[in-house]
C-alpha positions, -999 to 999 in steps of 0.1 A, spaced: -539 -202 143 -507 -190 129 -499 -153 124 -468 -139 107 -457 -104 119 -430 -80 106 -403 -84 132 -389 -50 124 -423 -33 132 -442 -56 155 -475 -45 171 -472 -32 206 -488 -65 219 -462 -86 202 -434 -63 212 -446 -67 248 -447 -105 245 -411 -104 233 -398 -80 259 -414 -98 290 -412 -133 281 -384 -138 255 -358 -110 257 -330 -135 250 -344 -144 216 -321 -132 187 -324 -158 159 -354 -159 137 -379 -172 135 -395 -162 170 -423 -182 177 -448 -172 204 -475 -195 216 -504 -178 233 -539 -188 244 -570 -173 230 -567 -144 253 -531 -136 242 -515 -149 274 -479 -163 267 -477 -200 270 -444 -208 254 -418 -195 229 -389 -204 207 -362 -186 188 -342 -202 158 -351 -231 135 -369 -261 148 -369 -296 135 -403 -313 129 -399 -333 162 -390 -302 181 -421 -283 166 -443 -312 176 -428 -312 211 -435 -274 214 -471 -279 204 -474 -307 229 -460 -286 257 -485 -259 248 -515 -282 248 -503 -296 281 -504 -262 297 -540 -254 287 
């Protein structure tokens, strides 16, 4: 599932994911991959090619 969130006014849960797991992120889009319980699995910052996006998804699937 994909969810778009206003990065200027994120929900507290999203702000926590960013603060704890990706404080280095500066370039949009920020992409957080989380499990069904909201636990952070992987994250990226900035544009991604199709190949990079596929690799990100494969990494997340491998961690589950």
